[in-house]
C-alpha positions in Angstrom: -1.5 -22.5 1.8 -1.0 -21.9 -1.9 2.8 -21.2 -1.7 5.5 -23.0 0.2 8.4 -20.6 0.8 12.0 -21.9 0.8 15.5 -20.4 1.0 16.3 -16.7 0.7 17.4 -15.7 -2.8 18.1 -12.1 -2.0 17.5 -9.2 0.4 17.2 -5.5 0.0 16.5 -2.6 2.3 12.9 -3.5 3.2 12.3 -6.7 1.1 13.3 -10.3 1.0 12.9 -12.6 -2.0 12.5 -16.3 -1.3 12.4 -19.3 -3.5 8.8 -20.8 -3.4 6.6 -23.4 -4.9 3.2 -22.7 -6.2 1.3 -25.7 -5.1 -1.6 -25.2 -7.5 0.5 -25.0 -10.7 3.4 -27.0 -9.3 6.0 -24.5 -10.4 8.9 -22.8 -8.8 8.5 -19.0 -8.3 10.3 -16.2 -6.5 8.2 -14.7 -3.7 8.9 -11.2 -2.4 7.8 -10.1 1.1 8.6 -7.1 3.3 11.4 -8.0 5.7 10.3 -10.0 8.8 10.3 -7.6 11.8 10.2 -4.6 9.5 7.4 -2.3 10.5 6.3 -0.8 7.3 4.6 2.6 7.3 1.5 3.0 5.2 3.6 4.8 2.6 6.2 1.9 2.4 3.4 -0.7 2.2 1.9 1.4 -0.7 5.3 1.5 -2.5 5.6 -2.2 -2.1 2.2 -2.8 -3.7 2.8 -0.2 -6.4 6.1 -2.0 -7.2 4.1 -5.2 -7.9 1.4 -3.4 -9.8 3.7 -1.3 -12.0 6.0 -4.2 -12.8 3.0 -6.4 -13.5 1.9 -4.0 -16.2 5.2 -4.1 -18.1 6.1 -6.6 -20.8 9.7 -6.8 -21.9 12.2 -9.7 -22.2 14.4 -8.1 -19.6 11.7 -7.5 -17.0 10.7 -10.4 -14.7 6.9 -11.1 -15.0 4.8 -10.8 -11.9 2.3 -13.6 -11.3 0.3 -12.6 -8.3 -0.1 -10.0 -5.6 -1.6 -11.2 -2.3 -1.6 -11.6 1.4 -0.4 -14.8 3.2 -2.2 -16.5 6.1 -0.1 -14.4 8.5 -1.3 -11.1 7.0 2.0 -10.4 5.1 1.7 -8.8 1.7 3.7 -10.5 -1.0 4.0 -10.8 -4.7 5.3 -13.7 -6.8 7.2 -13.6 -10.0 9.0 -15.8 -12.4 12.0 -17.5 -10.9 15.1 -16.7 -12.9 18.0 -19.1 -12.6 21.6 -18.1 -13.5 24.2 -15.6 -12.7 23.2 -12.6 -10.4 23.5 -9.1 -11.8 25.9 -8.4 -8.9 28.2 -11.2 -10.1 28.1 -9.9 -13.7 28.8 -6.3 -12.7 31.4 -7.0 -10.0 33.4 -10.1 -10.9 35.2 -12.0 -8.1 38.6 -11.1 -9.4 38.7 -7.3 -9.5 42.2 -6.1 -10.2 43.1 -2.7 -8.7 45.8 -0.8 -10.5 
């Protein structure tokens, strides 16, 4: 297997992003799958693939580059992207100490 998936970095409505290692290039990446147990309709699967394809066509410093779109040995569609380390957007937007007046 080319990728070794690790801990969960984040979850959304239908997707899960995991830390992973690309064995060929020996680099850490982020790997997005459809959520385990989630039965994607053809439309949802197409949206997932289109997300990778459209994002992969964009080049901007604030957009995470897509490295690969593929299918793992279990038949799950995934895409890999640059692993960005730092503060999450949620932590920046909603700080821990929110003062209500």
